[in-house]
N, CA, C and O of each residue as an XYZ file, in Angstrom:
288
protein
N       0.894     -5.001     -1.051
C       0.672     -6.240     -0.337
C       1.365     -6.217      1.009
O       0.825     -6.728      1.991
N       2.553     -5.632      1.073
C       3.332     -5.651      2.310
C       2.543     -5.014      3.449
O       2.384     -5.614      4.511
N       2.054     -3.806      3.227
C       1.319     -3.105      4.272
C       0.052     -3.862      4.649
O      -0.346     -3.886      5.813
N      -0.573     -4.475      3.659
C      -1.806     -5.206      3.893
C      -1.571     -6.395      4.824
O      -2.353     -6.625      5.746
N      -0.510     -7.140      4.587
C      -0.221     -8.306      5.429
C       0.056     -7.887      6.873
O      -0.416     -8.527      7.812
N       0.810     -6.832      7.038
C       1.135     -6.364      8.384
C      -0.123     -5.836      9.081
O      -0.346     -6.108     10.260
N      -0.936     -5.084      8.347
C      -2.174     -4.545      8.920
C      -3.136     -5.667      9.311
O      -3.766     -5.605     10.367
N      -3.250     -6.681      8.470
C      -4.151     -7.791      8.773
C      -3.697     -8.570     10.006
O      -4.520     -9.056     10.782
N      -2.397     -8.681     10.176
C      -1.872     -9.401     11.349
C      -2.220     -8.653     12.625
O      -2.412     -9.264     13.676
N      -2.301     -7.331     12.533
C      -2.688     -6.523     13.689
C      -1.742     -6.730     14.853
O      -0.524     -6.652     14.693
N      -2.302     -6.994     16.026
C      -1.454     -7.184     17.200
C      -1.161     -8.655     17.494
O      -0.676     -8.998     18.571
N      -1.461     -9.514     16.524
C      -1.055    -10.920     16.647
C       0.429    -11.020     16.350
O       0.949    -10.278     15.517
N       1.102    -11.915     17.015
C       2.538    -12.083     16.764
C       2.755    -12.838     15.454
O       1.874    -13.552     14.976
N       3.942    -12.663     14.890
C       4.301    -13.435     13.700
C       4.282    -14.917     14.026
O       3.898    -15.733     13.188
N       4.689    -15.271     15.227
C       4.702    -16.678     15.632
C       3.299    -17.272     15.606
O       3.097    -18.385     15.121
N       2.332    -16.522     16.131
C       0.943    -16.989     16.171
C       0.392    -17.200     14.764
O      -0.215    -18.232     14.479
N       0.604    -16.231     13.894
C       0.078    -16.313     12.528
C       0.787    -17.412     11.742
O       0.144    -18.194     11.041
N       2.108    -17.471     11.860
C       2.871    -18.495     11.140
C       2.416    -19.892     11.550
O       2.251    -20.768     10.700
N       2.214    -20.100     12.839
C       1.771    -21.407     13.328
C       0.395    -21.755     12.762
O       0.162    -22.884     12.332
N      -0.512    -20.781     12.764
C      -1.856    -21.009     12.238
C      -1.838    -21.331     10.746
O      -2.667    -22.100     10.259
N      -0.885    -20.736     10.024
C      -0.781    -20.960      8.580
C       0.048    -22.186      8.224
O       0.039    -22.637      7.078
N       0.770    -22.729      9.214
C       1.617    -23.894      8.949
C       2.881    -23.541      8.195
O       3.384    -24.334      7.399
N       3.399    -22.337      8.450
C       4.636    -21.897      7.800
C       5.609    -21.434      8.883
O       5.236    -21.291     10.047
N       6.851    -21.203      8.488
C       7.839    -20.721      9.450
C       7.680    -19.219      9.667
O       7.146    -18.504      8.819
N       8.149    -18.767     10.808
C       8.141    -17.340     11.110
C       8.988    -16.590     10.087
O       8.629    -15.492      9.660
N      10.106    -17.184      9.700
C      10.971    -16.504      8.727
C      10.271    -16.358      7.373
O      10.453    -15.346      6.697
N       9.477    -17.345      6.971
C       8.731    -17.234      5.711
C       7.714    -16.099      5.809
O       7.614    -15.279      4.896
N       6.961    -16.046      6.902
C       5.984    -14.977      7.081
C       6.672    -13.616      7.073
O       6.183    -12.668      6.458
N       7.784    -13.528      7.746
C       8.541    -12.281      7.786
C       8.967    -11.854      6.380
O       8.879    -10.677      6.031
N       9.422    -12.803      5.587
C       9.833    -12.478      4.214
C       8.644    -12.021      3.376
O       8.781    -11.116      2.553
N       7.473    -12.638      3.575
C       6.279    -12.201      2.847
C       5.918    -10.776      3.249
O       5.601     -9.945      2.399
N       5.967    -10.499      4.551
C       5.601     -9.176      5.047
C       6.597     -8.100      4.611
O       6.224     -6.935      4.473
N       7.834     -8.470      4.398
C       8.853     -7.514      3.969
C       8.920     -7.382      2.445
O       9.623     -6.515      1.925
N       8.198     -8.233      1.739
C       8.204     -8.189      0.288
C       9.407     -8.858     -0.337
O       9.685     -8.656     -1.519
N      10.130     -9.658      0.444
C      11.310    -10.354     -0.068
C      10.975    -11.676     -0.732
O      11.826    -12.283     -1.382
N       9.746    -12.119     -0.572
C       9.333    -13.411     -1.105
C       7.835    -13.370     -1.351
O       7.096    -12.701     -0.629
N       7.390    -14.087     -2.374
C       5.963    -14.197     -2.676
C       5.514    -15.600     -2.313
O       6.141    -16.577     -2.722
N       4.434    -15.713     -1.550
C       3.985    -17.050     -1.140
C       3.477    -17.885     -2.317
O       2.955    -17.356     -3.298
N       3.644    -19.202     -2.192
C       3.062    -20.124     -3.176
C       1.538    -20.006     -3.108
O       0.983    -19.520     -2.122
N       0.885    -20.454     -4.159
C      -0.570    -20.339     -4.235
C      -1.268    -20.995     -3.047
O      -2.235    -20.439     -2.525
N      -0.807    -22.153     -2.613
C      -1.470    -22.823     -1.485
C      -1.361    -22.001     -0.204
O      -2.273    -22.022      0.622
N      -0.263    -21.282     -0.033
C      -0.091    -20.418      1.134
C      -0.984    -19.187      0.999
O      -1.551    -18.722      1.988
N      -1.113    -18.659     -0.211
C      -2.008    -17.524     -0.444
C      -3.435    -17.889     -0.038
O      -4.134    -17.094      0.590
N      -3.854    -19.085     -0.399
C      -5.202    -19.543     -0.056
C      -5.351    -19.631      1.457
O      -6.355    -19.174      2.004
N      -4.372    -20.209      2.138
C      -4.418    -20.307      3.608
C      -4.475    -18.935      4.260
O      -5.214    -18.725      5.223
N      -3.686    -17.994      3.726
C      -3.666    -16.642      4.294
C      -5.028    -15.971      4.119
O      -5.556    -15.374      5.058
N      -5.584    -16.067      2.935
C      -6.889    -15.457      2.680
C      -7.954    -16.067      3.589
O      -8.780    -15.346      4.150
N      -7.938    -17.382      3.736
C      -8.891    -18.050      4.631
C      -8.685    -17.597      6.078
O      -9.648    -17.303      6.786
N      -7.438    -17.545      6.504
C      -7.123    -17.161      7.880
C      -7.617    -15.751      8.185
O      -8.198    -15.508      9.243
N      -7.388    -14.826      7.261
C      -7.787    -13.445      7.485
C      -9.230    -13.162      7.084
O      -9.742    -12.071      7.331
N      -9.891    -14.149      6.462
C     -11.297    -14.001      6.100
C     -11.549    -13.026      4.963
O     -12.568    -12.335      4.941
N     -10.617    -12.974      4.019
C     -10.784    -12.102      2.856
C     -10.483    -12.892      1.588
O      -9.980    -14.015      1.648
N     -10.792    -12.301      0.452
C     -10.533    -12.994     -0.810
C      -9.049    -12.928     -1.161
O      -8.332    -12.022     -0.735
N      -8.612    -13.894     -1.933
C      -7.228    -13.904     -2.405
C      -6.957    -12.658     -3.235
O      -5.887    -12.057     -3.138
N      -7.933    -12.274     -4.052
C      -7.766    -11.109     -4.905
C      -7.519     -9.849     -4.097
O      -6.622     -9.066     -4.409
N      -8.322     -9.655     -3.054
C      -8.153     -8.431     -2.276
C      -6.856     -8.440     -1.478
O      -6.334     -7.383     -1.126
N      -6.340     -9.621     -1.194
C      -5.095     -9.725     -0.445
C      -3.871     -9.523     -1.324
O      -2.916     -8.865     -0.911
N      -3.886    -10.084     -2.536
C      -2.666    -10.116     -3.337
C      -2.677     -9.334     -4.634
O      -1.611     -9.076     -5.192
N      -3.827     -8.950     -5.129
C      -3.852     -8.229     -6.401
C      -3.858     -6.735     -6.166
O      -4.568     -6.233     -5.294
N      -3.079     -6.045     -6.935
C      -3.100     -4.588     -6.939
C      -3.916     -4.205     -8.158
O      -3.471     -4.367     -9.295
N      -5.089     -3.706     -7.916
C      -5.982     -3.396     -9.020
C      -5.668     -2.014     -9.563
O      -5.684     -1.021     -8.836
N      -5.385     -1.972    -10.843
C      -5.087     -0.724    -11.519
C      -6.387     -0.196    -12.121
O      -7.209     -0.975    -12.602
N      -6.580      1.135    -12.095
C      -7.798      1.669    -12.704
C      -7.820      1.396    -14.196
O      -6.785      1.426    -14.862
N      -8.998      1.132    -14.707
C      -9.135      0.928    -16.143
C      -9.023      2.275    -16.840
O      -9.087      3.322    -16.195
N      -8.858      2.245    -18.148
C      -8.766      3.487    -18.923
C     -10.031      4.308    -18.722
O      -9.964      5.530    -18.596
N     -11.156      3.660    -18.691
C     -12.451      4.357    -18.500
C     -12.486      5.043    -17.137
O     -12.921      6.191    -17.046
N     -12.043      4.375    -16.085
C     -12.026      4.974    -14.757
C     -11.103      6.184    -14.703
O     -11.402      7.168    -14.026
N      -9.978      6.110    -15.417
C      -9.055      7.245    -15.468
C      -9.686      8.431    -16.176
O      -9.494      9.575    -15.765
N     -10.450      8.163    -17.252
C     -11.107      9.245    -17.993
C     -12.159      9.926    -17.137
O     -12.290     11.150    -17.164
N     -12.906      9.144    -16.383
C     -13.974      9.680    -15.536
C     -13.389     10.542    -14.417
O     -13.962     11.575    -14.073
N     -12.262     10.132    -13.851
C     -11.694     10.882    -12.736
C     -10.942     12.139    -13.182
O     -10.574     12.966    -12.347
N     -10.714     12.288    -14.475
C      -9.979     13.470    -14.990
C     -10.872     14.662    -15.164
O     -10.410     15.722    -15.585
């Protein structure tokens, strides 16, 4: 998630993104550093802001047992 948040922000400043999300710069910084997990309402705002699904932003999808068998 950490790399994803930083990559999505791109060349926008933390100040710009934090203001758009209605959160503090320090909160955004903590999310990007992995020191804090955003509340669900903030997750929704972030996904909307970046134009992606909440799942793709915050879930780490593990391969299923079947996918592991196929790749072996």
